[in-house]
Residue frames as a rotation matrix with the C-alpha (Angstrom) as fourth column:
MET 1
0.068 0.760 -0.646 2.53
0.243 0.616 0.750 72.12
0.968 -0.208 -0.143 17.73
ASN 2
0.470 0.141 0.871 1.59
-0.756 -0.445 0.480 72.65
0.456 -0.884 -0.102 21.34
ALA 3
-0.739 -0.673 -0.034 3.58
-0.509 0.591 -0.625 70.69
0.441 -0.445 -0.779 23.85
PRO 4
-0.280 0.676 -0.681 1.54
0.458 0.718 0.524 67.89
0.844 -0.165 -0.511 25.51
VAL 5
-0.276 0.231 0.933 -0.65
-0.650 -0.760 -0.004 69.42
0.708 -0.607 0.360 28.21
ALA 6
-0.703 0.033 -0.711 -0.92
0.490 0.747 -0.450 67.72
0.516 -0.664 -0.541 31.56
ILE 7
-0.256 0.719 0.646 -4.34
-0.527 -0.664 0.531 68.74
0.811 -0.205 0.548 32.90
PRO 8
-0.900 -0.082 0.428 -5.18
-0.427 0.357 -0.831 67.89
-0.085 -0.930 -0.356 36.54
GLN 9
-0.619 0.735 -0.277 -8.03
0.592 0.668 0.451 65.42
0.517 0.115 -0.848 37.13
LEU 10
-0.381 0.603 0.701 -11.22
-0.458 -0.781 0.424 67.07
0.803 -0.159 0.574 38.20
CYS 11
0.477 0.425 0.770 -12.11
-0.879 0.240 0.412 64.38
-0.010 -0.873 0.488 40.77
SER 12
-0.371 -0.747 0.552 -10.63
-0.786 0.569 0.241 61.11
-0.494 -0.344 -0.798 42.05
LYS 13
-0.264 0.337 0.904 -13.05
0.227 0.932 -0.281 58.79
-0.937 0.131 -0.323 40.26
PRO 14
-0.985 -0.065 0.161 -13.83
0.169 -0.149 0.974 58.49
-0.039 0.987 0.157 36.48
VAL 15
-0.110 0.965 -0.240 -17.09
-0.173 -0.257 -0.951 59.95
-0.979 -0.063 0.195 35.21
TRP 16
-0.732 -0.282 0.620 -17.83
0.442 0.496 0.748 58.15
-0.518 0.822 -0.238 31.95
SER 17
0.109 0.735 -0.670 -19.58
-0.420 -0.577 -0.701 59.81
-0.901 0.358 0.245 29.00
PHE 18
0.307 0.101 0.946 -20.40
0.522 0.814 -0.256 58.35
-0.796 0.572 0.197 25.63
ASN 19
-0.725 -0.345 -0.596 -18.96
-0.417 -0.469 0.779 59.06
-0.548 0.813 0.196 22.23
SER 20
0.134 0.853 -0.505 -21.32
-0.940 -0.051 -0.337 58.63
-0.313 0.520 0.795 19.26
ASP 21
-0.129 -0.209 -0.970 -19.67
-0.639 0.765 -0.080 55.20
0.758 0.609 -0.232 18.40
GLY 22
0.768 0.544 -0.339 -20.46
-0.097 0.622 0.777 53.82
0.633 -0.564 0.530 21.83
THR 23
-0.132 -0.881 -0.455 -17.00
0.707 0.238 -0.666 54.25
0.695 -0.409 0.591 23.30
VAL 24
0.845 0.430 -0.319 -16.57
0.519 -0.509 0.687 56.29
0.133 -0.746 -0.653 26.42
PHE 25
-0.198 -0.865 0.460 -14.35
0.317 -0.501 -0.805 59.09
0.928 -0.013 0.374 27.71
ASP 26
-0.098 0.083 -0.992 -13.73
0.992 0.090 -0.091 60.34
0.081 -0.993 -0.091 31.23
LEU 27
0.605 0.360 0.711 -15.22
0.332 -0.925 0.185 63.77
0.724 0.124 -0.679 31.96
ALA 28
0.970 -0.201 -0.134 -13.07
0.066 -0.314 0.947 63.85
-0.233 -0.928 -0.291 35.04
THR 29
0.072 -0.996 0.049 -9.87
0.405 0.074 0.911 63.66
-0.911 -0.046 0.409 33.05
PRO 30
0.904 0.229 -0.362 -9.72
-0.172 -0.580 -0.796 66.38
-0.392 0.782 -0.485 30.40
ALA 31
-0.129 -0.963 0.237 -7.06
0.143 0.218 0.965 65.52
-0.981 0.159 0.110 27.81
PRO 32
-0.295 -0.046 -0.954 -6.35
-0.810 -0.518 0.275 66.53
-0.507 0.854 0.115 24.20
LEU 33
-0.926 -0.168 -0.337 -6.62
-0.346 0.733 0.585 62.99
0.149 0.659 -0.737 23.00
SER 34
-0.512 0.858 0.050 -10.18
0.570 0.382 -0.728 62.80
-0.643 -0.344 -0.684 24.35
VAL 35
0.096 0.547 -0.831 -11.06
-0.286 -0.785 -0.550 65.63
-0.953 0.290 0.081 21.95
CYS 36
-0.624 -0.117 0.773 -12.08
0.678 0.411 0.609 64.35
-0.389 0.904 -0.177 18.50
PHE 37
-0.792 0.227 -0.567 -13.25
-0.279 -0.960 0.005 67.32
-0.543 0.162 0.824 16.45
LEU 38
-0.692 0.670 -0.271 -15.69
-0.079 0.303 0.950 65.13
0.718 0.678 -0.157 14.44
GLU 39
-0.315 0.553 -0.771 -17.35
0.904 0.422 -0.067 64.40
0.288 -0.719 -0.633 17.85
VAL 40
-0.654 0.011 -0.757 -17.21
0.439 -0.808 -0.392 68.06
-0.616 -0.589 0.524 18.85
ALA 41
-0.897 0.350 -0.271 -18.87
-0.434 -0.570 0.697 69.25
0.090 0.743 0.663 15.62
LYS 42
-0.501 0.751 -0.431 -21.59
0.266 0.607 0.749 66.57
0.824 0.260 -0.504 15.93
GLY 43
-0.346 0.338 -0.875 -22.19
0.936 0.185 -0.299 67.29
0.061 -0.923 -0.380 19.56
LEU 44
-0.749 0.016 -0.662 -22.38
0.209 -0.942 -0.260 71.07
-0.628 -0.334 0.703 19.29
SER 45
-0.861 0.468 -0.199 -24.66
-0.352 -0.266 0.898 70.88
0.367 0.843 0.393 16.23
GLY 46
-0.310 0.780 -0.544 -27.13
0.421 0.626 0.657 68.98
0.853 -0.025 -0.522 18.43
ILE 47
-0.344 0.174 -0.923 -27.24
0.896 -0.234 -0.378 71.38
-0.281 -0.957 -0.075 21.30
ASN 48
0.029 0.434 0.901 -29.58
0.603 -0.726 0.330 74.29
0.797 0.534 -0.282 20.79
ARG 49
-0.898 -0.434 0.077 -29.12
0.251 -0.647 -0.720 77.46
0.362 -0.627 0.690 22.75
PHE 50
-0.590 0.683 0.429 -31.78
-0.771 -0.634 -0.051 79.16
0.238 -0.361 0.902 24.93
ASN 51
-0.447 0.386 0.807 -32.87
-0.488 0.652 -0.581 75.82
-0.750 -0.653 -0.103 26.41
GLY 52
-0.572 0.102 0.814 -33.44
0.527 0.806 0.269 74.31
-0.629 0.583 -0.515 22.97
ARG 53
0.489 0.869 -0.073 -35.27
0.544 -0.369 -0.753 77.24
-0.682 0.328 -0.654 21.53
GLY 54
0.489 -0.428 -0.760 -32.34
-0.493 -0.855 0.164 78.88
-0.720 0.294 -0.629 19.78
ILE 55
0.648 -0.389 -0.655 -29.78
-0.596 0.277 -0.754 78.16
0.474 0.879 -0.052 17.15
SER 56
0.833 -0.372 -0.410 -27.24
0.467 0.870 0.158 75.38
0.298 -0.323 0.898 17.75
VAL 57
0.632 -0.704 -0.325 -24.01
0.050 -0.381 0.923 76.02
-0.774 -0.600 -0.205 19.67
ALA 58
-0.153 -0.708 0.690 -22.21
0.797 0.324 0.510 75.08
-0.584 0.628 0.515 16.44
GLN 59
0.291 0.363 0.885 -24.12
0.849 -0.524 -0.064 77.70
0.441 0.770 -0.461 14.42
HIS 60
0.988 0.037 -0.147 -23.56
0.117 -0.804 0.583 80.36
-0.097 -0.594 -0.799 17.15
SER 61
0.270 -0.963 -0.028 -19.80
0.273 0.048 0.961 79.57
-0.923 -0.267 0.276 17.04
VAL 62
-0.229 -0.370 0.900 -19.59
0.940 0.157 0.304 79.70
-0.254 0.916 0.312 13.25
MET 63
0.468 0.504 0.726 -21.61
0.714 -0.700 0.025 82.86
0.521 0.506 -0.687 12.78
GLY 64
0.951 -0.171 -0.258 -19.76
0.075 -0.681 0.729 84.64
-0.300 -0.712 -0.634 15.54
ALA 65
0.052 -0.981 0.185 -16.35
0.494 0.186 0.849 83.58
-0.868 0.047 0.495 14.19
LYS 66
-0.090 0.013 0.996 -17.29
0.978 -0.190 0.091 84.90
0.190 0.982 0.004 10.68
ALA 67
0.833 0.486 0.266 -18.42
0.435 -0.871 0.229 88.13
0.342 -0.075 -0.937 12.27
VAL 68
0.546 -0.746 -0.382 -15.06
0.246 -0.293 0.924 88.54
-0.801 -0.598 0.023 13.97
ILE 69
-0.384 -0.691 0.613 -13.44
0.784 0.107 0.612 88.29
-0.488 0.715 0.500 10.53
ASN 70
0.169 0.524 0.835 -15.97
0.877 -0.466 0.115 90.64
0.450 0.713 -0.538 8.97
GLU 71
0.982 0.185 -0.025 -15.10
0.171 -0.834 0.524 93.18
0.077 -0.519 -0.851 11.73
ARG 72
0.498 -0.865 0.063 -11.42
-0.417 -0.303 -0.857 93.03
0.760 0.400 -0.512 10.71
GLY 73
0.594 -0.339 0.730 -10.44
-0.632 0.365 0.683 90.62
-0.498 -0.867 0.003 13.46
THR 74
-0.403 -0.828 -0.389 -7.64
-0.915 0.348 0.207 88.09
-0.036 0.439 -0.898 12.76
ASN 75
0.110 0.329 -0.938 -8.03
-0.472 0.848 0.242 84.48
0.875 0.416 0.249 11.75
LEU 76
-0.719 -0.474 -0.508 -6.57
0.221 0.536 -0.815 83.52
0.659 -0.698 -0.280 15.08
GLU 77
-0.815 0.517 0.261 -9.24
-0.528 -0.478 -0.702 85.59
-0.238 -0.710 0.662 17.00
ALA 78
0.050 0.858 -0.510 -11.90
-0.945 0.207 0.255 83.95
0.324 0.469 0.821 14.84
ALA 79
-0.141 -0.189 -0.972 -10.50
-0.090 0.980 -0.177 80.45
0.986 0.062 -0.155 15.66
LEU 80
-0.981 -0.163 -0.102 -10.46
0.087 0.093 -0.992 81.21
0.172 -0.982 -0.077 19.37
PHE 81
-0.484 0.865 0.134 -14.10
-0.817 -0.391 -0.424 82.30
-0.315 -0.315 0.895 19.22
LEU 82
-0.029 0.472 -0.881 -15.06
-0.734 0.588 0.339 79.21
0.678 0.657 0.329 17.13
LEU 83
-0.210 -0.204 -0.956 -13.96
0.228 0.941 -0.251 76.99
0.951 -0.271 -0.151 19.93
HIS 84
-0.686 -0.162 0.710 -14.93
-0.516 -0.579 -0.631 79.10
0.513 -0.799 0.313 22.90
ASP 85
0.131 0.770 0.624 -17.98
-0.977 0.208 -0.051 76.85
-0.169 -0.603 0.780 23.70
ALA 86
-0.003 -0.144 -0.990 -16.48
-0.595 0.796 -0.114 73.59
0.804 0.589 -0.088 22.50
HIS 87
-0.929 -0.285 0.237 -16.35
-0.347 0.441 -0.828 72.36
0.131 -0.851 -0.508 26.09
GLU 88
-0.141 0.956 0.258 -20.13
-0.869 0.005 -0.494 72.03
-0.474 -0.294 0.830 25.88
TRP 89
0.112 0.129 -0.985 -19.60
-0.675 0.738 0.019 69.00
0.729 0.663 0.170 23.61
ALA 90
-0.620 -0.436 -0.652 -18.34
0.169 0.738 -0.654 67.30
0.766 -0.515 -0.384 26.82
LEU 91
-0.960 0.089 -0.267 -20.22
0.258 -0.102 -0.961 69.15
-0.113 -0.991 0.075 29.55
GLY 92
-0.031 0.968 0.251 -23.45
0.984 -0.015 0.178 70.20
0.176 0.252 -0.952 27.85
ASP 93
-0.612 -0.046 0.789 -24.94
0.162 -0.984 0.069 73.74
0.774 0.170 0.610 27.94
ILE 94
-0.182 0.502 -0.846 -26.05
0.967 -0.063 -0.246 74.98
-0.177 -0.863 -0.474 31.32
VAL 95
0.114 0.241 0.964 -27.82
0.669 -0.736 0.104 78.15
0.734 0.633 -0.245 30.15
ARG 96
-0.710 -0.507 0.488 -27.16
0.113 -0.766 -0.632 81.47
0.695 -0.394 0.602 31.84
PRO 97
-0.029 0.761 0.648 -30.53
-0.716 -0.468 0.518 81.76
0.698 -0.449 0.558 33.51
VAL 98
0.781 0.264 -0.566 -30.18
0.095 0.845 0.526 78.32
0.617 -0.465 0.635 35.08
GLN 99
-0.255 -0.919 -0.301 -26.64
0.695 0.043 -0.718 79.20
0.672 -0.392 0.628 36.33
LYS 100
-0.617 0.029 0.787 -28.08
-0.348 -0.906 -0.239 82.37
0.706 -0.422 0.569 37.89
LEU 101
0.403 0.905 0.134 -30.98
-0.591 0.145 0.794 80.49
0.699 -0.399 0.593 39.43
LEU 102
0.528 -0.321 -0.787 -28.73
0.510 0.860 -0.009 77.83
0.679 -0.397 0.617 40.90
SER 103
-0.590 -0.805 0.070 -26.38
0.476 -0.417 -0.774 80.45
0.652 -0.423 0.629 42.38
LEU 104
-0.396 0.530 0.750 -29.32
-0.674 -0.722 0.154 82.50
0.623 -0.445 0.643 43.92
HIS 105
0.632 0.708 -0.313 -30.91
-0.321 0.608 0.726 79.34
0.705 -0.359 0.612 45.23
LEU 106
0.202 -0.635 -0.745 -27.70
0.679 0.639 -0.361 78.15
0.706 -0.433 0.560 46.86
ALA 107
-0.741 -0.449 0.500 -27.19
0.068 -0.790 -0.609 81.54
0.668 -0.418 0.616 48.43
ARG 108
-0.077 0.834 0.546 -30.70
-0.798 -0.380 0.467 81.54
0.597 -0.400 0.695 49.83
ALA 109
0.761 0.484 -0.433 -30.85
-0.214 0.817 0.536 77.90
0.613 -0.315 0.725 50.94
PHE 110
0.488 -0.701 -0.519 -27.32
0.825 0.565 0.012 77.66
0.285 -0.435 0.854 52.21
SER 111
0.381 -0.402 -0.832 -24.95
0.344 -0.774 0.532 80.64
-0.858 -0.489 -0.156 52.09
SER 112
0.826 -0.172 -0.537 -23.22
-0.514 -0.619 -0.593 82.98
-0.231 0.766 -0.600 49.69
GLN 113
-0.181 -0.964 0.192 -20.16
-0.800 0.258 0.541 80.80
-0.572 -0.055 -0.819 50.12
HIS 114
-0.147 0.227 0.963 -21.99
0.305 0.936 -0.174 77.83
-0.941 0.269 -0.206 48.62
ALA 115
0.858 0.512 -0.037 -23.05
0.165 -0.344 -0.925 80.01
-0.486 0.787 -0.379 45.70
ALA 116
0.498 -0.765 -0.409 -19.54
-0.833 -0.553 0.020 81.15
-0.242 0.330 -0.912 45.10
ALA 117
-0.391 -0.662 0.640 -18.21
-0.433 0.746 0.507 77.62
-0.812 -0.079 -0.578 45.33
PHE 118
0.343 0.584 0.735 -20.76
0.482 0.562 -0.672 76.48
-0.806 0.585 -0.089 42.67
GLU 119
0.952 0.022 -0.304 -19.75
-0.222 -0.636 -0.739 79.34
-0.209 0.771 -0.601 40.34
GLN 120
0.106 -0.993 -0.047 -16.02
-0.924 -0.116 0.363 78.62
-0.366 0.005 -0.930 40.84
ALA 121
-0.272 -0.204 0.940 -16.52
-0.091 0.978 0.186 74.88
-0.958 -0.035 -0.285 40.32
LEU 122
0.635 0.597 0.491 -18.47
0.440 0.244 -0.864 75.32
-0.635 0.765 -0.108 37.04
GLU 123
0.814 -0.463 -0.350 -15.85
-0.581 -0.650 -0.490 77.79
-0.001 0.602 -0.798 35.66
GLY 124
-0.108 -0.890 0.443 -13.19
-0.753 0.364 0.548 75.33
-0.649 -0.274 -0.710 36.71
LEU 125
0.112 0.202 0.973 -14.75
0.332 0.915 -0.229 72.43
-0.936 0.349 0.036 34.72
LYS 126
0.953 0.281 0.110 -15.11
0.200 -0.314 -0.928 74.63
-0.226 0.907 -0.356 31.67
SER 127
0.615 -0.753 -0.236 -11.59
-0.776 -0.631 -0.010 76.01
-0.141 0.189 -0.972 31.84
ARG 128
-0.160 -0.658 0.736 -10.02
-0.451 0.712 0.539 72.54
-0.878 -0.246 -0.410 32.10
TRP 129
0.213 0.284 0.935 -11.85
0.637 0.685 -0.354 71.25
-0.741 0.671 -0.035 29.13
ASP 130
0.971 -0.009 -0.240 -11.04
-0.168 -0.740 -0.651 74.47
-0.172 0.672 -0.720 27.24
GLU 131
0.143 -0.988 0.052 -7.39
-0.771 -0.078 0.632 73.63
-0.620 -0.130 -0.773 27.85
ALA 132
-0.225 -0.156 0.962 -7.86
0.183 0.963 0.199 70.20
-0.957 0.221 -0.188 26.30
VAL 133
0.677 0.596 0.431 -9.75
0.546 -0.015 -0.837 71.63
-0.493 0.803 -0.336 23.28
TYR 134
0.880 -0.331 -0.340 -7.39
-0.449 -0.814 -0.369 74.45
-0.154 0.477 -0.865 22.42
SER 135
-0.116 -0.955 0.273 -4.36
-0.642 0.281 0.713 72.22
-0.758 -0.092 -0.646 22.89
ALA 136
0.003 0.190 0.982 -5.91
0.467 0.868 -0.169 69.68
-0.884 0.459 -0.086 20.55
ALA 137
0.849 0.411 0.333 -6.43
0.490 -0.375 -0.787 72.37
-0.198 0.831 -0.519 17.95
ASN 138
-0.107 -0.990 0.090 -2.83
0.994 -0.105 0.032 73.58
-0.022 0.092 0.995 18.40
LEU 139
0.252 0.237 0.938 -4.08
0.255 -0.952 0.172 77.06
0.934 0.196 -0.300 19.41
PRO 140
-0.681 -0.569 0.461 -3.14
-0.220 -0.441 -0.870 79.21
0.699 -0.694 0.175 22.38
LEU 141
-0.333 0.552 -0.764 -4.56
0.878 0.476 -0.038 78.07
0.343 -0.684 -0.644 25.70
PRO 142
0.571 0.688 0.447 -6.91
0.484 -0.722 0.494 80.72
0.663 -0.066 -0.746 27.26
GLU 143
0.710 -0.328 -0.624 -4.42
0.540 -0.316 0.780 81.50
-0.453 -0.890 -0.047 30.03
PHE 144
-0.399 -0.917 0.001 -1.97
0.656 -0.285 0.699 82.78
-0.640 0.280 0.716 27.35
TRP 145
0.254 0.523 0.814 -4.51
0.932 -0.358 -0.060 84.86
0.260 0.773 -0.578 25.37
THR 146
-0.853 -0.428 0.298 -3.78
0.379 -0.901 -0.209 88.59
0.358 -0.066 0.931 25.01
ALA 147
-0.641 0.591 -0.489 -6.09
0.138 -0.539 -0.831 91.18
-0.755 -0.600 0.264 26.54
ARG 148
-0.492 0.450 -0.745 -7.42
-0.830 -0.500 0.246 91.92
-0.262 0.740 0.620 23.11
GLN 149
-0.733 0.219 -0.645 -8.18
-0.228 0.814 0.535 88.29
0.642 0.539 -0.546 22.33
ARG 150
-0.758 0.521 -0.394 -10.13
0.633 0.440 -0.637 87.88
-0.158 -0.732 -0.663 25.56
ARG 151
-0.541 0.560 -0.628 -12.03
-0.168 -0.803 -0.571 91.06
-0.824 -0.203 0.529 24.83
VAL 152
-0.646 0.224 -0.730 -12.82
-0.754 -0.044 0.655 90.05
0.115 0.974 0.197 21.27
VAL 153
-0.779 0.282 -0.560 -14.13
0.172 0.955 0.241 86.65
0.603 0.091 -0.793 22.25
LYS 154
-0.694 0.518 -0.500 -16.16
0.597 0.026 -0.802 87.86
-0.402 -0.855 -0.327 25.23
ALA 155
-0.561 0.467 -0.683 -17.66
-0.429 -0.870 -0.243 90.85
-0.708 0.157 0.689 23.43
MET 156
-0.662 0.310 -0.682 -18.69
-0.651 0.213 0.729 88.77
0.371 0.927 0.061 20.39
ASP 157
-0.809 0.375 -0.452 -20.28
0.480 0.866 -0.140 86.07
0.339 -0.331 -0.881 22.63
ASP 158
-0.564 0.575 -0.593 -22.36
0.424 -0.414 -0.806 88.72
-0.709 -0.705 -0.010 24.37
ARG 159
-0.526 0.305 -0.793 -23.28
-0.653 -0.742 0.148 90.52
-0.544 0.596 0.590 21.17
MET 160
-0.810 0.223 -0.542 -24.22
-0.278 0.668 0.690 87.29
0.516 0.710 -0.479 19.37
CYS 161
-0.767 0.528 -0.364 -26.44
0.635 0.544 -0.549 86.29
-0.092 -0.652 -0.753 22.36
ARG 162
-0.407 0.612 -0.678 -28.38
-0.016 -0.747 -0.665 89.54
-0.913 -0.260 0.314 22.12
ALA 163
-0.560 0.201 -0.804 -28.68
-0.813 -0.321 0.486 89.42
-0.161 0.925 0.343 18.35
GLU 164
-0.893 0.224 -0.390 -29.89
0.095 0.941 0.324 85.78
0.440 0.252 -0.862 18.50
ALA 165
-0.631 0.685 -0.365 -32.48
0.592 0.121 -0.797 86.58
-0.501 -0.719 -0.482 21.07
MET 166
-0.377 0.465 -0.801 -33.80
-0.398 -0.862 -0.313 89.58
-0.836 0.201 0.510 19.04
ASP 167
-0.626 0.068 -0.777 -33.92
-0.772 0.087 0.630 87.73
0.110 0.994 -0.002 15.76
LEU 168
-0.832 0.248 -0.496 -35.54
0.167 0.965 0.201 84.59
0.529 0.084 -0.845 17.17
PHE 169
-0.422 0.639 -0.643 -37.84
0.903 0.236 -0.359 86.05
-0.078 -0.732 -0.677 19.88
GLY 170
0.502 0.652 0.568 -38.49
0.716 -0.682 0.150 89.60
0.485 0.331 -0.810 18.76
ALA 171
-0.078 -0.583 0.809 -37.28
0.105 -0.812 -0.575 93.07
0.991 0.041 0.124 19.61
ARG 172
0.729 0.442 0.522 -38.67
-0.463 -0.243 0.852 92.83
0.504 -0.863 0.028 23.11
ALA 173
0.800 -0.469 -0.375 -35.92
0.572 0.785 0.237 90.32
0.183 -0.404 0.896 23.97
ALA 174
0.046 -0.854 0.518 -33.41
0.430 -0.451 -0.782 93.12
0.902 0.259 0.346 23.66
THR 175
0.523 0.209 0.826 -34.57
-0.535 -0.675 0.509 94.56
0.664 -0.708 -0.241 27.00
GLN 176
0.994 -0.107 0.005 -32.82
0.068 0.666 0.743 91.59
-0.083 -0.738 0.670 28.73
PHE 177
0.296 -0.943 0.154 -29.41
0.955 0.295 -0.034 92.62
-0.013 0.157 0.987 27.45
PRO 178
0.057 -0.374 -0.926 -27.18
0.219 -0.900 0.377 95.70
-0.974 -0.225 0.031 27.62
ASP 179
0.901 0.236 -0.365 -27.12
-0.251 -0.401 -0.881 97.74
-0.354 0.885 -0.302 24.47
SER 180
-0.153 -0.965 0.215 -24.42
0.031 0.213 0.977 96.60
-0.988 0.156 -0.003 21.98
GLU 181
-0.188 -0.064 -0.980 -23.60
-0.904 -0.379 0.198 96.85
-0.385 0.923 0.014 18.30
ARG 182
0.794 0.551 0.257 -25.09
-0.396 0.789 -0.470 94.13
-0.462 0.271 0.845 16.15
PRO 183
-0.136 -0.877 0.461 -22.44
0.010 0.464 0.886 91.63
-0.991 0.125 -0.055 14.94
LYS 184
-0.027 0.029 -0.999 -21.61
-0.940 -0.341 0.015 91.75
-0.340 0.940 0.037 11.23
THR 185
-0.101 0.076 0.992 -22.92
-0.115 0.990 -0.087 88.29
-0.988 -0.122 -0.091 10.58
VAL 186
-0.956 -0.112 -0.271 -23.05
-0.285 0.147 0.947 86.58
-0.066 0.983 -0.173 7.18
GLY 187
-0.457 0.863 -0.214 -26.83
0.116 0.297 0.948 86.67
0.882 0.408 -0.236 6.61
ALA 188
0.146 0.654 0.743 -29.69
-0.806 -0.357 0.473 86.79
0.574 -0.667 0.474 9.05
ILE 189
-0.828 -0.351 0.437 -29.78
-0.558 0.593 -0.581 84.62
-0.055 -0.725 -0.686 12.16
ARG 190
0.353 0.907 -0.229 -32.12
-0.909 0.390 0.146 81.77
0.222 0.157 0.962 11.22
ILE 191
0.211 -0.261 0.942 -31.92
-0.625 0.705 0.335 78.27
-0.751 -0.660 -0.015 12.66
TRP 192
-0.260 -0.424 -0.868 -29.85
-0.892 0.449 0.048 75.80
0.369 0.787 -0.495 10.58
GLY 193
0.886 0.407 -0.222 -30.51
-0.315 0.880 0.355 72.09
0.340 -0.244 0.908 10.74
PRO 194
0.689 -0.616 0.382 -27.95
-0.246 0.297 0.923 69.93
-0.682 -0.729 0.053 12.65
GLY 195
0.539 -0.498 0.679 -26.42
0.763 0.631 -0.142 68.68
-0.358 0.594 0.720 9.45
LYS 196
0.581 -0.299 0.757 -25.60
0.363 -0.737 -0.570 72.14
0.728 0.606 -0.320 8.11
SER 197
0.864 -0.248 0.438 -24.37
-0.497 -0.561 0.662 73.24
0.082 -0.790 -0.608 11.56
GLU 198
0.632 -0.629 0.453 -21.98
0.183 0.689 0.701 70.30
-0.753 -0.360 0.551 11.74
GLU 199
0.455 -0.435 0.777 -20.64
0.890 0.194 -0.413 70.81
0.029 0.879 0.476 8.17
GLU 200
0.671 -0.183 0.719 -20.15
0.071 -0.949 -0.307 74.59
0.739 0.257 -0.623 8.57
PHE 201
0.855 -0.400 0.330 -18.35
-0.446 -0.244 0.861 74.13
-0.263 -0.884 -0.387 11.88
LEU 202
0.497 -0.703 0.509 -15.97
0.481 0.711 0.512 71.57
-0.722 -0.010 0.692 10.54
ALA 203
0.514 -0.255 0.819 -15.34
0.788 -0.235 -0.568 73.56
0.337 0.938 0.080 7.33
LEU 204
0.775 -0.183 0.604 -14.49
-0.217 -0.976 -0.017 76.69
0.593 -0.117 -0.796 9.25
LEU 205
0.777 -0.531 0.339 -12.36
-0.308 0.149 0.940 74.92
-0.550 -0.834 -0.048 11.81
HIS 206
0.439 -0.621 0.649 -10.33
0.810 0.587 0.013 73.30
-0.389 0.520 0.761 8.97
HIS 207
0.525 -0.209 0.825 -9.86
0.517 -0.692 -0.504 76.71
0.676 0.691 -0.255 7.36
LEU 208
0.749 -0.186 0.635 -8.86
-0.450 -0.847 0.284 78.53
0.485 -0.499 -0.718 10.58
ALA 209
0.587 -0.541 0.602 -6.83
-0.589 0.226 0.776 75.97
-0.556 -0.810 -0.186 12.39
GLY 210
-0.369 -0.743 -0.559 -5.44
-0.925 0.233 0.302 74.07
-0.094 0.628 -0.773 9.35
PRO 211
0.614 0.699 -0.366 -6.86
-0.733 0.677 0.065 70.91
0.293 0.228 0.928 7.80
GLU 212
-0.004 -0.658 -0.753 -3.70
-0.072 0.751 -0.656 68.84
0.997 0.052 -0.051 8.55
THR 213
-0.807 -0.292 0.514 -3.75
-0.491 -0.152 -0.858 69.83
0.328 -0.944 -0.021 12.23
ILE 214
-0.064 0.893 0.445 -7.43
-0.963 0.061 -0.261 68.91
-0.260 -0.445 0.857 12.65
ALA 215
0.596 0.308 -0.741 -7.24
-0.604 0.780 -0.162 65.72
0.528 0.544 0.652 10.58
GLN 216
-0.315 -0.799 -0.511 -4.10
-0.109 0.566 -0.817 64.42
0.943 -0.202 -0.266 12.29
HIS 217
-0.833 -0.026 0.553 -5.35
-0.551 -0.054 -0.833 65.15
0.052 -0.998 0.031 15.76
SER 218
0.206 0.968 0.146 -8.85
-0.972 0.219 -0.084 63.64
-0.113 -0.125 0.986 15.07
ALA 219
0.482 -0.083 -0.872 -7.17
-0.400 0.865 -0.304 60.50
0.780 0.495 0.384 13.74
ALA 220
-0.657 -0.744 -0.124 -4.96
-0.139 0.281 -0.949 60.27
0.741 -0.607 -0.288 16.84
ALA 221
-0.537 0.542 0.646 -7.97
-0.828 -0.190 -0.528 60.80
-0.163 -0.819 0.551 19.07
ILE 222
0.572 0.745 -0.345 -9.96
-0.799 0.600 -0.029 58.06
0.185 0.292 0.938 17.30
SER 223
0.080 -0.608 -0.790 -6.96
-0.149 0.776 -0.613 55.68
0.986 0.166 -0.028 17.53
ALA 224
-0.855 -0.437 0.279 -6.55
-0.311 0.002 -0.950 56.32
0.415 -0.899 -0.138 21.20
ARG 225
-0.115 0.901 0.419 -10.27
-0.983 -0.041 -0.181 55.85
-0.146 -0.432 0.890 21.76
ARG 226
0.621 0.365 -0.694 -10.22
-0.571 0.817 -0.081 52.46
0.537 0.447 0.715 20.07
ALA 227
-0.332 -0.833 -0.443 -7.15
-0.130 0.506 -0.853 51.39
0.934 -0.226 -0.276 21.99
ARG 228
-0.808 0.065 0.585 -9.03
-0.588 -0.139 -0.797 52.05
0.029 -0.988 0.151 25.27
ALA 229
0.136 0.987 -0.090 -12.14
-0.975 0.149 0.165 50.22
0.177 0.066 0.982 24.12
């Protein structure tokens, strides 16, 4: 098991966000015990990519992770990919065009330093919650990934994004992305319902990270949540 991870607070005051049972957790205090994978699966299955027009984040994660395996990647690499967007359960999905727009707007309205500060702040929020998620799953924290693991996760994310856009919006969408080899997904990319996305995400997470690890941590997270309520 990973040693307990002490993650710095993101700001001095709590920022409360709801769990599905009405309890709350503090977005400003990323912690492994705030991560319940039942909540993660439910949350990611309800967030659709491309500003609501695409497949869910859960489906993207599952299809990409299975493609990693189909391309002779390891189960660990697939597990790292499966959880690479799990921070969006807590932070939501600020899509790439909006991130770019905000950065360009800040640079124009204020300065390039403001734009750089926004980009660094956003990446900082994601990385802190990534630490909490991967620690909760007893997987290597991103700072300890090998160069190959980083390359596999990043390349699959980009390739899946292009393939999703092409399958859902037509071949013209490919002009918005650099050329890349299509991922070896299991089946065509068609939108699943939230229920299937949630089930498939949990099933693959149990397979890749170990059912005991996920069940034990989720139980501990729920117990901690109830103790705080």
